[in-house]
Biopython code that builds the backbone (N, CA, C, O; Angstrom):
import numpy as np
from Bio.PDB.StructureBuilder import StructureBuilder

atoms = [
    (1, "MET", "N", (2.813, -5.980, -3.741)),
    (1, "MET", "CA", (1.808, -6.190, -4.746)),
    (1, "MET", "C", (2.444, -6.670, -6.046)),
    (1, "MET", "O", (1.885, -7.505, -6.756)),
    (2, "ALA", "N", (3.611, -6.132, -6.343)),
    (2, "ALA", "CA", (4.254, -6.515, -7.594)),
    (2, "ALA", "C", (4.579, -8.010, -7.605)),
    (2, "ALA", "O", (4.402, -8.682, -8.621)),
    (3, "TYR", "N", (5.053, -8.523, -6.471)),
    (3, "TYR", "CA", (5.366, -9.954, -6.422)),
    (3, "TYR", "C", (4.099, -10.783, -6.610)),
    (3, "TYR", "O", (4.108, -11.771, -7.343)),
    (4, "LEU", "N", (3.019, -10.389, -5.956)),
    (4, "LEU", "CA", (1.760, -11.112, -6.094)),
    (4, "LEU", "C", (1.267, -11.066, -7.543)),
    (4, "LEU", "O", (0.769, -12.068, -8.056)),
    (5, "LEU", "N", (1.401, -9.929, -8.197)),
    (5, "LEU", "CA", (1.026, -9.826, -9.609)),
    (5, "LEU", "C", (1.874, -10.767, -10.461)),
    (5, "LEU", "O", (1.355, -11.426, -11.362)),
    (6, "LYS", "N", (3.165, -10.832, -10.182)),
    (6, "LYS", "CA", (4.051, -11.734, -10.923)),
    (6, "LYS", "C", (3.592, -13.183, -10.771)),
    (6, "LYS", "O", (3.586, -13.937, -11.744)),
    (7, "VAL", "N", (3.211, -13.571, -9.567)),
    (7, "VAL", "CA", (2.732, -14.930, -9.331)),
    (7, "VAL", "C", (1.433, -15.178, -10.096)),
    (7, "VAL", "O", (1.270, -16.230, -10.715)),
    (8, "LEU", "N", (0.524, -14.230, -10.058)),
    (8, "LEU", "CA", (-0.753, -14.387, -10.752)),
    (8, "LEU", "C", (-0.576, -14.469, -12.266)),
    (8, "LEU", "O", (-1.273, -15.226, -12.941)),
    (9, "LEU", "N", (0.354, -13.691, -12.785)),
    (9, "LEU", "CA", (0.603, -13.705, -14.224)),
    (9, "LEU", "C", (1.340, -14.968, -14.661)),
    (9, "LEU", "O", (1.187, -15.420, -15.796)),
    (10, "GLY", "N", (2.131, -15.531, -13.767)),
    (10, "GLY", "CA", (2.930, -16.700, -14.118)),
    (10, "GLY", "C", (4.079, -16.365, -15.046)),
    (10, "GLY", "O", (4.584, -17.232, -15.760)),
    (11, "GLU", "N", (4.489, -15.115, -15.037)),
    (11, "GLU", "CA", (5.583, -14.654, -15.896)),
    (11, "GLU", "C", (6.205, -13.428, -15.256)),
    (11, "GLU", "O", (5.764, -12.982, -14.197)),
    (12, "CYS", "N", (7.219, -12.888, -15.891)),
    (12, "CYS", "CA", (7.859, -11.673, -15.385)),
    (12, "CYS", "C", (6.871, -10.502, -15.420)),
    (12, "CYS", "O", (5.909, -10.500, -16.188)),
    (13, "LEU", "N", (7.131, -9.528, -14.583)),
    (13, "LEU", "CA", (6.287, -8.331, -14.584)),
    (13, "LEU", "C", (6.411, -7.593, -15.912)),
    (13, "LEU", "O", (7.456, -7.656, -16.560)),
    (14, "PRO", "N", (5.361, -6.900, -16.321)),
    (14, "PRO", "CA", (5.423, -6.098, -17.552)),
    (14, "PRO", "C", (6.532, -5.046, -17.458)),
    (14, "PRO", "O", (6.785, -4.488, -16.390)),
    (15, "PHE", "N", (7.180, -4.788, -18.580)),
    (15, "PHE", "CA", (8.282, -3.836, -18.599)),
    (15, "PHE", "C", (7.824, -2.385, -18.699)),
    (15, "PHE", "O", (8.580, -1.480, -18.346)),
    (16, "ASN", "N", (6.609, -2.147, -19.170)),
    (16, "ASN", "CA", (6.167, -0.751, -19.279)),
    (16, "ASN", "C", (5.014, -0.483, -18.302)),
    (16, "ASN", "O", (4.243, -1.379, -17.957)),
    (17, "ASN", "N", (4.929, 0.755, -17.877)),
    (17, "ASN", "CA", (3.919, 1.152, -16.887)),
    (17, "ASN", "C", (2.498, 0.899, -17.360)),
    (17, "ASN", "O", (1.648, 0.485, -16.571)),
    (18, "MET", "N", (2.230, 1.141, -18.629)),
    (18, "MET", "CA", (0.868, 1.011, -19.126)),
    (18, "MET", "C", (0.357, -0.429, -18.957)),
    (18, "MET", "O", (-0.745, -0.647, -18.453)),
    (19, "ARG", "N", (1.156, -1.391, -19.375)),
    (19, "ARG", "CA", (0.738, -2.797, -19.234)),
    (19, "ARG", "C", (0.687, -3.197, -17.757)),
    (19, "ARG", "O", (-0.212, -3.926, -17.338)),
    (20, "TYR", "N", (1.648, -2.721, -16.980)),
    (20, "TYR", "CA", (1.657, -3.020, -15.542)),
    (20, "TYR", "C", (0.344, -2.577, -14.909)),
    (20, "TYR", "O", (-0.279, -3.344, -14.175)),
    (21, "PHE", "N", (-0.079, -1.356, -15.183)),
    (21, "PHE", "CA", (-1.312, -0.849, -14.576)),
    (21, "PHE", "C", (-2.560, -1.520, -15.136)),
    (21, "PHE", "O", (-3.554, -1.667, -14.425)),
    (22, "GLN", "N", (-2.521, -1.923, -16.386)),
    (22, "GLN", "CA", (-3.648, -2.685, -16.931)),
    (22, "GLN", "C", (-3.803, -4.007, -16.178)),
    (22, "GLN", "O", (-4.913, -4.394, -15.812)),
    (23, "GLU", "N", (-2.695, -4.687, -15.951)),
    (23, "GLU", "CA", (-2.736, -5.952, -15.215)),
    (23, "GLU", "C", (-3.147, -5.725, -13.765)),
    (23, "GLU", "O", (-3.939, -6.498, -13.226)),
    (24, "MET", "N", (-2.631, -4.693, -13.131)),
    (24, "MET", "CA", (-3.011, -4.383, -11.748)),
    (24, "MET", "C", (-4.512, -4.111, -11.662)),
    (24, "MET", "O", (-5.172, -4.569, -10.729)),
    (25, "GLN", "N", (-5.046, -3.378, -12.617)),
    (25, "GLN", "CA", (-6.477, -3.064, -12.632)),
    (25, "GLN", "C", (-7.303, -4.335, -12.806)),
    (25, "GLN", "O", (-8.371, -4.472, -12.210)),
    (26, "THR", "N", (-6.812, -5.257, -13.617)),
    (26, "THR", "CA", (-7.522, -6.517, -13.841)),
    (26, "THR", "C", (-7.599, -7.343, -12.562)),
    (26, "THR", "O", (-8.669, -7.821, -12.187)),
    (27, "TYR", "N", (-6.471, -7.506, -11.903)),
    (27, "TYR", "CA", (-6.417, -8.362, -10.720)),
    (27, "TYR", "C", (-6.816, -7.646, -9.427)),
    (27, "TYR", "O", (-7.333, -8.272, -8.502)),
    (28, "PHE", "N", (-6.577, -6.351, -9.367)),
    (28, "PHE", "CA", (-6.854, -5.568, -8.154)),
    (28, "PHE", "C", (-7.604, -4.280, -8.523)),
    (28, "PHE", "O", (-7.016, -3.199, -8.516)),
    (29, "PRO", "N", (-8.894, -4.393, -8.843)),
    (29, "PRO", "CA", (-9.635, -3.203, -9.285)),
    (29, "PRO", "C", (-9.761, -2.124, -8.202)),
    (29, "PRO", "O", (-9.951, -0.949, -8.514)),
    (30, "ARG", "N", (-9.657, -2.519, -6.960)),
    (30, "ARG", "CA", (-9.656, -1.543, -5.854)),
    (30, "ARG", "C", (-8.375, -1.744, -5.069)),
    (30, "ARG", "O", (-8.215, -2.735, -4.357)),
    (31, "LEU", "N", (-7.459, -0.784, -5.208)),
    (31, "LEU", "CA", (-6.153, -0.889, -4.576)),
    (31, "LEU", "C", (-5.824, 0.434, -3.892)),
    (31, "LEU", "O", (-5.682, 1.469, -4.544)),
    (32, "PHE", "N", (-5.710, 0.382, -2.591)),
    (32, "PHE", "CA", (-5.334, 1.567, -1.817)),
    (32, "PHE", "C", (-4.023, 1.260, -1.123)),
    (32, "PHE", "O", (-3.952, 0.333, -0.316)),
    (33, "ASP", "N", (-3.000, 2.012, -1.420)),
    (33, "ASP", "CA", (-1.658, 1.786, -0.915)),
    (33, "ASP", "C", (-1.499, 2.474, 0.438)),
    (33, "ASP", "O", (-1.581, 3.699, 0.534)),
    (34, "ALA", "N", (-1.270, 1.674, 1.485)),
    (34, "ALA", "CA", (-1.129, 2.226, 2.836)),
    (34, "ALA", "C", (0.037, 3.207, 2.910)),
    (34, "ALA", "O", (-0.053, 4.224, 3.597)),
    (35, "ARG", "N", (1.116, 2.911, 2.217)),
    (35, "ARG", "CA", (2.278, 3.810, 2.229)),
    (35, "ARG", "C", (1.926, 5.159, 1.599)),
    (35, "ARG", "O", (2.299, 6.207, 2.127)),
    (36, "TYR", "N", (1.218, 5.135, 0.486)),
    (36, "TYR", "CA", (0.809, 6.375, -0.162)),
    (36, "TYR", "C", (-0.146, 7.153, 0.743)),
    (36, "TYR", "O", (-0.022, 8.372, 0.866)),
    (37, "LEU", "N", (-1.094, 6.466, 1.376)),
    (37, "LEU", "CA", (-2.029, 7.134, 2.279)),
    (37, "LEU", "C", (-1.296, 7.758, 3.456)),
    (37, "LEU", "O", (-1.621, 8.871, 3.871)),
    (38, "ALA", "N", (-0.302, 7.048, 4.002)),
    (38, "ALA", "CA", (0.482, 7.595, 5.113)),
    (38, "ALA", "C", (1.230, 8.848, 4.676)),
    (38, "ALA", "O", (1.360, 9.794, 5.453)),
    (39, "ASP", "N", (1.723, 8.863, 3.438)),
    (39, "ASP", "CA", (2.434, 10.038, 2.925)),
    (39, "ASP", "C", (1.529, 11.258, 2.824)),
    (39, "ASP", "O", (2.011, 12.390, 2.881)),
    (40, "LEU", "N", (0.234, 11.047, 2.677)),
    (40, "LEU", "CA", (-0.710, 12.169, 2.582)),
    (40, "LEU", "C", (-0.949, 12.842, 3.931)),
    (40, "LEU", "O", (-1.390, 13.989, 3.994)),
    (41, "VAL", "N", (-0.653, 12.119, 5.002)),
    (41, "VAL", "CA", (-0.891, 12.636, 6.348)),
    (41, "VAL", "C", (0.354, 13.391, 6.816)),
    (41, "VAL", "O", (1.458, 12.847, 6.810)),
    (42, "LYS", "N", (0.165, 14.648, 7.220)),
    (42, "LYS", "CA", (1.274, 15.473, 7.677)),
    (42, "LYS", "C", (1.928, 14.839, 8.901)),
    (42, "LYS", "O", (1.241, 14.330, 9.787)),
    (43, "ASN", "N", (3.241, 14.873, 8.943)),
    (43, "ASN", "CA", (4.042, 14.362, 10.063)),
    (43, "ASN", "C", (3.933, 12.865, 10.265)),
    (43, "ASN", "O", (4.218, 12.376, 11.359)),
    (44, "LEU", "N", (3.533, 12.127, 9.253)),
    (44, "LEU", "CA", (3.437, 10.672, 9.369)),
    (44, "LEU", "C", (4.396, 10.058, 8.355)),
    (44, "LEU", "O", (3.987, 9.567, 7.303)),
    (45, "LYS", "N", (5.670, 10.096, 8.695)),
    (45, "LYS", "CA", (6.716, 9.624, 7.783)),
    (45, "LYS", "C", (7.507, 8.513, 8.440)),
    (45, "LYS", "O", (7.493, 8.368, 9.662)),
    (46, "GLY", "N", (8.189, 7.738, 7.636)),
    (46, "GLY", "CA", (9.047, 6.678, 8.149)),
    (46, "GLY", "C", (8.682, 5.342, 7.559)),
    (46, "GLY", "O", (7.811, 5.236, 6.695)),
    (47, "GLY", "N", (9.365, 4.324, 8.040)),
    (47, "GLY", "CA", (9.101, 2.968, 7.593)),
    (47, "GLY", "C", (7.843, 2.418, 8.240)),
    (47, "GLY", "O", (7.178, 3.098, 9.022)),
    (48, "LEU", "N", (7.531, 1.187, 7.905)),
    (48, "LEU", "CA", (6.304, 0.563, 8.378)),
    (48, "LEU", "C", (6.202, 0.564, 9.903)),
    (48, "LEU", "O", (5.172, 0.955, 10.451)),
    (49, "LEU", "N", (7.244, 0.136, 10.583)),
    (49, "LEU", "CA", (7.176, 0.059, 12.041)),
    (49, "LEU", "C", (7.134, 1.441, 12.682)),
    (49, "LEU", "O", (6.500, 1.622, 13.722)),
    (50, "GLU", "N", (7.807, 2.425, 12.067)),
    (50, "GLU", "CA", (7.736, 3.797, 12.589)),
    (50, "GLU", "C", (6.327, 4.360, 12.461)),
    (50, "GLU", "O", (5.800, 4.959, 13.398)),
    (51, "VAL", "N", (5.721, 4.162, 11.293)),
    (51, "VAL", "CA", (4.347, 4.646, 11.083)),
    (51, "VAL", "C", (3.392, 3.918, 12.023)),
    (51, "VAL", "O", (2.503, 4.538, 12.607)),
    (52, "ALA", "N", (3.569, 2.610, 12.172)),
    (52, "ALA", "CA", (2.729, 1.840, 13.091)),
    (52, "ALA", "C", (2.859, 2.387, 14.512)),
    (52, "ALA", "O", (1.864, 2.509, 15.226)),
    (53, "GLY", "N", (4.069, 2.710, 14.916)),
    (53, "GLY", "CA", (4.291, 3.277, 16.236)),
    (53, "GLY", "C", (3.620, 4.631, 16.413)),
    (53, "GLY", "O", (3.016, 4.898, 17.451)),
    (54, "LEU", "N", (3.725, 5.486, 15.401)),
    (54, "LEU", "CA", (3.081, 6.799, 15.469)),
    (54, "LEU", "C", (1.563, 6.682, 15.558)),
    (54, "LEU", "O", (0.903, 7.504, 16.193)),
    (55, "LEU", "N", (1.019, 5.653, 14.917)),
    (55, "LEU", "CA", (-0.431, 5.422, 14.947)),
    (55, "LEU", "C", (-0.869, 4.595, 16.157)),
    (55, "LEU", "O", (-2.055, 4.324, 16.341)),
    (56, "GLU", "N", (0.103, 4.204, 16.972)),
    (56, "GLU", "CA", (-0.148, 3.377, 18.152)),
    (56, "GLU", "C", (-0.786, 2.035, 17.783)),
    (56, "GLU", "O", (-1.681, 1.538, 18.466)),
    (57, "VAL", "N", (-0.298, 1.477, 16.691)),
    (57, "VAL", "CA", (-0.714, 0.148, 16.257)),
    (57, "VAL", "C", (0.190, -0.859, 16.964)),
    (57, "VAL", "O", (1.415, -0.760, 16.893)),
    (58, "THR", "N", (-0.403, -1.800, 17.627)),
    (58, "THR", "CA", (0.360, -2.835, 18.313)),
    (58, "THR", "C", (0.876, -3.827, 17.288)),
    (58, "THR", "O", (0.101, -4.415, 16.534)),
    (59, "THR", "N", (2.179, -4.009, 17.265)),
    (59, "THR", "CA", (2.781, -4.970, 16.351)),
    (59, "THR", "C", (3.065, -6.255, 17.128)),
    (59, "THR", "O", (3.903, -6.260, 18.029)),
    (60, "PRO", "N", (2.381, -7.329, 16.788)),
    (60, "PRO", "CA", (2.495, -8.556, 17.565)),
    (60, "PRO", "C", (3.813, -9.292, 17.381)),
    (60, "PRO", "O", (4.159, -10.156, 18.187)),
    (61, "TYR", "N", (4.550, -8.959, 16.329)),
    (61, "TYR", "CA", (5.802, -9.654, 16.051)),
    (61, "TYR", "C", (6.946, -8.654, 16.093)),
    (61, "TYR", "O", (6.776, -7.489, 15.731)),
    (62, "SER", "N", (8.092, -9.103, 16.529)),
    (62, "SER", "CA", (9.244, -8.209, 16.577)),
    (62, "SER", "C", (10.138, -8.356, 15.352)),
    (62, "SER", "O", (11.054, -7.558, 15.151)),
    (63, "ASN", "N", (9.883, -9.354, 14.548)),
    (63, "ASN", "CA", (10.737, -9.591, 13.380)),
    (63, "ASN", "C", (10.106, -9.026, 12.112)),
    (63, "ASN", "O", (8.912, -8.730, 12.061)),
    (64, "HIS", "N", (10.934, -8.889, 11.111)),
    (64, "HIS", "CA", (10.466, -8.444, 9.790)),
    (64, "HIS", "C", (10.295, -9.665, 8.904)),
    (64, "HIS", "O", (11.216, -10.046, 8.181)),
    (65, "SER", "N", (9.156, -10.261, 8.954)),
    (65, "SER", "CA", (8.863, -11.373, 8.049)),
    (65, "SER", "C", (7.726, -10.935, 7.150)),
    (65, "SER", "O", (7.037, -9.958, 7.444)),
    (66, "ALA", "N", (7.528, -11.645, 6.068)),
    (66, "ALA", "CA", (6.452, -11.288, 5.138)),
    (66, "ALA", "C", (5.102, -11.316, 5.842)),
    (66, "ALA", "O", (4.273, -10.429, 5.639)),
    (67, "ALA", "N", (4.881, -12.327, 6.661)),
    (67, "ALA", "CA", (3.596, -12.439, 7.363)),
    (67, "ALA", "C", (3.409, -11.284, 8.337)),
    (67, "ALA", "O", (2.339, -10.677, 8.386)),
    (68, "SER", "N", (4.431, -10.984, 9.101)),
    (68, "SER", "CA", (4.353, -9.899, 10.076)),
    (68, "SER", "C", (4.113, -8.560, 9.385)),
    (68, "SER", "O", (3.236, -7.794, 9.783)),
    (69, "ASN", "N", (4.898, -8.288, 8.352)),
    (69, "ASN", "CA", (4.758, -7.006, 7.646)),
    (69, "ASN", "C", (3.397, -6.875, 6.976)),
    (69, "ASN", "O", (2.820, -5.787, 6.966)),
    (70, "SER", "N", (2.879, -7.951, 6.422)),
    (70, "SER", "CA", (1.552, -7.906, 5.801)),
    (70, "SER", "C", (0.477, -7.608, 6.833)),
    (70, "SER", "O", (-0.414, -6.791, 6.603)),
    (71, "TYR", "N", (0.571, -8.273, 7.961)),
    (71, "TYR", "CA", (-0.399, -8.071, 9.032)),
    (71, "TYR", "C", (-0.359, -6.632, 9.550)),
    (71, "TYR", "O", (-1.400, -5.993, 9.709)),
    (72, "VAL", "N", (0.839, -6.133, 9.809)),
    (72, "VAL", "CA", (0.995, -4.764, 10.313)),
    (72, "VAL", "C", (0.537, -3.750, 9.273)),
    (72, "VAL", "O", (-0.060, -2.735, 9.630)),
    (73, "THR", "N", (0.805, -4.004, 7.991)),
    (73, "THR", "CA", (0.336, -3.113, 6.926)),
    (73, "THR", "C", (-1.179, -3.021, 6.930)),
    (73, "THR", "O", (-1.735, -1.933, 6.779)),
    (74, "GLY", "N", (-1.848, -4.142, 7.100)),
    (74, "GLY", "CA", (-3.307, -4.139, 7.188)),
    (74, "GLY", "C", (-3.806, -3.340, 8.378)),
    (74, "GLY", "O", (-4.753, -2.564, 8.252)),
    (75, "LEU", "N", (-3.178, -3.522, 9.534)),
    (75, "LEU", "CA", (-3.567, -2.754, 10.725)),
    (75, "LEU", "C", (-3.356, -1.263, 10.515)),
    (75, "LEU", "O", (-4.198, -0.452, 10.898)),
    (76, "VAL", "N", (-2.228, -0.902, 9.903)),
    (76, "VAL", "CA", (-1.931, 0.507, 9.621)),
    (76, "VAL", "C", (-2.970, 1.078, 8.664)),
    (76, "VAL", "O", (-3.464, 2.185, 8.881)),
    (77, "PHE", "N", (-3.309, 0.338, 7.609)),
    (77, "PHE", "CA", (-4.310, 0.807, 6.654)),
    (77, "PHE", "C", (-5.630, 1.133, 7.350)),
    (77, "PHE", "O", (-6.183, 2.215, 7.154)),
    (78, "PHE", "N", (-6.136, 0.203, 8.159)),
    (78, "PHE", "CA", (-7.427, 0.425, 8.813)),
    (78, "PHE", "C", (-7.358, 1.556, 9.835)),
    (78, "PHE", "O", (-8.335, 2.282, 10.019)),
    (79, "LYS", "N", (-6.223, 1.712, 10.496)),
    (79, "LYS", "CA", (-6.063, 2.811, 11.443)),
    (79, "LYS", "C", (-6.023, 4.151, 10.693)),
    (79, "LYS", "O", (-6.636, 5.125, 11.131)),
    (80, "LEU", "N", (-5.308, 4.199, 9.574)),
    (80, "LEU", "CA", (-5.282, 5.410, 8.745)),
    (80, "LEU", "C", (-6.685, 5.780, 8.280)),
    (80, "LEU", "O", (-7.102, 6.934, 8.371)),
    (81, "ARG", "N", (-7.404, 4.779, 7.782)),
    (81, "ARG", "CA", (-8.753, 5.019, 7.271)),
    (81, "ARG", "C", (-9.660, 5.585, 8.360)),
    (81, "ARG", "O", (-10.445, 6.498, 8.103)),
    (82, "THR", "N", (-9.555, 5.058, 9.549)),
    (82, "THR", "CA", (-10.395, 5.521, 10.652)),
    (82, "THR", "C", (-9.979, 6.903, 11.149)),
    (82, "THR", "O", (-10.821, 7.781, 11.338)),
    (83, "MET", "N", (-8.678, 7.092, 11.358)),
    (83, "MET", "CA", (-8.197, 8.325, 11.988)),
    (83, "MET", "C", (-8.160, 9.534, 11.059)),
    (83, "MET", "O", (-8.456, 10.652, 11.481)),
    (84, "PHE", "N", (-7.799, 9.315, 9.799)),
    (84, "PHE", "CA", (-7.528, 10.454, 8.923)),
    (84, "PHE", "C", (-8.450, 10.563, 7.714)),
    (84, "PHE", "O", (-8.484, 11.604, 7.058)),
    (85, "PHE", "N", (-9.190, 9.513, 7.413)),
    (85, "PHE", "CA", (-10.047, 9.530, 6.230)),
    (85, "PHE", "C", (-11.515, 9.306, 6.581)),
    (85, "PHE", "O", (-12.316, 8.936, 5.723)),
    (86, "GLU", "N", (-11.859, 9.532, 7.840)),
    (86, "GLU", "CA", (-13.243, 9.461, 8.321)),
    (86, "GLU", "C", (-13.948, 8.169, 7.930)),
    (86, "GLU", "O", (-15.143, 8.168, 7.634)),
    (87, "GLY", "N", (-13.196, 7.064, 7.932)),
    (87, "GLY", "CA", (-13.785, 5.762, 7.699)),
    (87, "GLY", "C", (-13.971, 5.372, 6.246)),
    (87, "GLY", "O", (-14.331, 4.231, 5.956)),
    (88, "THR", "N", (-13.735, 6.293, 5.331)),
    (88, "THR", "CA", (-13.873, 5.972, 3.908)),
    (88, "THR", "C", (-12.779, 6.698, 3.124)),
    (88, "THR", "O", (-12.415, 7.830, 3.441)),
    (89, "ILE", "N", (-12.278, 6.043, 2.125)),
    (89, "ILE", "CA", (-11.203, 6.626, 1.328)),
    (89, "ILE", "C", (-11.744, 6.974, -0.041)),
    (89, "ILE", "O", (-12.377, 6.150, -0.700)),
    (90, "ASP", "N", (-11.493, 8.199, -0.463)),
    (90, "ASP", "CA", (-11.986, 8.709, -1.740)),
    (90, "ASP", "C", (-11.489, 7.833, -2.896)),
    (90, "ASP", "O", (-10.321, 7.447, -2.942)),
    (91, "GLU", "N", (-12.385, 7.534, -3.809)),
    (91, "GLU", "CA", (-12.059, 6.694, -4.962)),
    (91, "GLU", "C", (-10.941, 7.286, -5.823)),
    (91, "GLU", "O", (-10.265, 6.547, -6.538)),
    (92, "LYS", "N", (-10.736, 8.596, -5.768)),
    (92, "LYS", "CA", (-9.669, 9.190, -6.577)),
    (92, "LYS", "C", (-8.287, 8.711, -6.126)),
    (92, "LYS", "O", (-7.306, 8.879, -6.850)),
    (93, "LEU", "N", (-8.206, 8.115, -4.932)),
    (93, "LEU", "CA", (-6.942, 7.559, -4.438)),
    (93, "LEU", "C", (-6.764, 6.098, -4.823)),
    (93, "LEU", "O", (-5.708, 5.513, -4.577)),
    (94, "ASN", "N", (-7.792, 5.505, -5.427)),
    (94, "ASN", "CA", (-7.721, 4.119, -5.868)),
    (94, "ASN", "C", (-6.662, 3.973, -6.949)),
    (94, "ASN", "O", (-6.703, 4.667, -7.965)),
    (95, "GLY", "N", (-5.720, 3.076, -6.732)),
    (95, "GLY", "CA", (-4.696, 2.803, -7.733)),
    (95, "GLY", "C", (-3.432, 3.620, -7.608)),
    (95, "GLY", "O", (-2.435, 3.305, -8.259)),
    (96, "LEU", "N", (-3.439, 4.674, -6.781)),
    (96, "LEU", "CA", (-2.213, 5.452, -6.601)),
    (96, "LEU", "C", (-1.272, 4.662, -5.708)),
    (96, "LEU", "O", (-1.675, 4.131, -4.673)),
    (97, "GLN", "N", (-0.022, 4.593, -6.119)),
    (97, "GLN", "CA", (0.948, 3.801, -5.385)),
    (97, "GLN", "C", (2.201, 4.602, -5.086)),
    (97, "GLN", "O", (2.669, 5.391, -5.906)),
    (98, "HIS", "N", (2.728, 4.382, -3.902)),
    (98, "HIS", "CA", (4.002, 4.963, -3.519)),
    (98, "HIS", "C", (5.100, 4.226, -4.280)),
    (98, "HIS", "O", (5.071, 3.000, -4.381)),
    (99, "ALA", "N", (6.054, 4.959, -4.806)),
    (99, "ALA", "CA", (7.170, 4.345, -5.527)),
    (99, "ALA", "C", (8.470, 4.962, -5.034)),
    (99, "ALA", "O", (8.465, 5.997, -4.368)),
    (100, "LEU", "N", (9.567, 4.328, -5.363)),
    (100, "LEU", "CA", (10.868, 4.835, -4.926)),
    (100, "LEU", "C", (11.153, 6.232, -5.465)),
    (100, "LEU", "O", (11.850, 7.016, -4.821)),
    (101, "GLU", "N", (10.625, 6.545, -6.629)),
    (101, "GLU", "CA", (10.874, 7.839, -7.250)),
    (101, "GLU", "C", (9.624, 8.705, -7.272)),
    (101, "GLU", "O", (9.434, 9.477, -8.212)),
    (102, "GLY", "N", (8.776, 8.599, -6.275)),
    (102, "GLY", "CA", (7.563, 9.401, -6.228)),
    (102, "GLY", "C", (6.334, 8.551, -6.390)),
    (102, "GLY", "O", (6.363, 7.342, -6.162)),
    (103, "VAL", "N", (5.258, 9.184, -6.783)),
    (103, "VAL", "CA", (3.978, 8.497, -6.920)),
    (103, "VAL", "C", (3.802, 8.011, -8.343)),
    (103, "VAL", "O", (4.095, 8.735, -9.295)),
    (104, "ILE", "N", (3.322, 6.781, -8.488)),
    (104, "ILE", "CA", (2.970, 6.288, -9.810)),
    (104, "ILE", "C", (1.464, 6.110, -9.848)),
    (104, "ILE", "O", (0.850, 5.727, -8.853)),
    (105, "THR", "N", (0.888, 6.382, -10.970)),
    (105, "THR", "CA", (-0.568, 6.320, -11.077)),
    (105, "THR", "C", (-0.971, 5.430, -12.229)),
    (105, "THR", "O", (-0.182, 5.147, -13.130)),
    (106, "ARG", "N", (-2.206, 4.999, -12.180)),
    (106, "ARG", "CA", (-2.744, 4.220, -13.292)),
    (106, "ARG", "C", (-2.863, 5.126, -14.496)),
    (106, "ARG", "O", (-3.210, 6.301, -14.376)),
    (107, "GLN", "N", (-2.574, 4.573, -15.650)),
    (107, "GLN", "CA", (-2.636, 5.367, -16.892)),
    (107, "GLN", "C", (-4.047, 5.414, -17.403)),
    (107, "GLN", "O", (-4.309, 6.032, -18.435)),
]
sb = StructureBuilder()
sb.init_structure("model")
sb.init_model(0)
sb.init_chain("A")
sb.init_seg("    ")
for serial, (resi, resn, name, xyz) in enumerate(atoms, 1):
    if name == "N":
        sb.init_residue(resn, " ", resi, " ")
    sb.init_atom(name, np.array(xyz, "f"), 0.0, 1.0, " ", f" {name:<3s}", serial, name[0])
structure = sb.get_structure()
């Protein structure tokens, strides 16, 4: 998402969290992070392909390319929503993102 935001802005990403989240809210008012949602599910840990495997999501590609990973991320998201969130995801999870140092939230 950060790369896509950088492209949309036509400049470097904002240096502070507040501006970053303002821009994210502008371009992506509804954002549900599949990685963050997977972290909420007990015993559903690992990288994208591991989580996809645990969810029995068929991965059509064996390589790690941007297209393949994007497609698999979408499949994982919809499988998570169906299996663990009863088909709908609570709005309080909108904008929460998984980060290297924990969860980051909109300010």
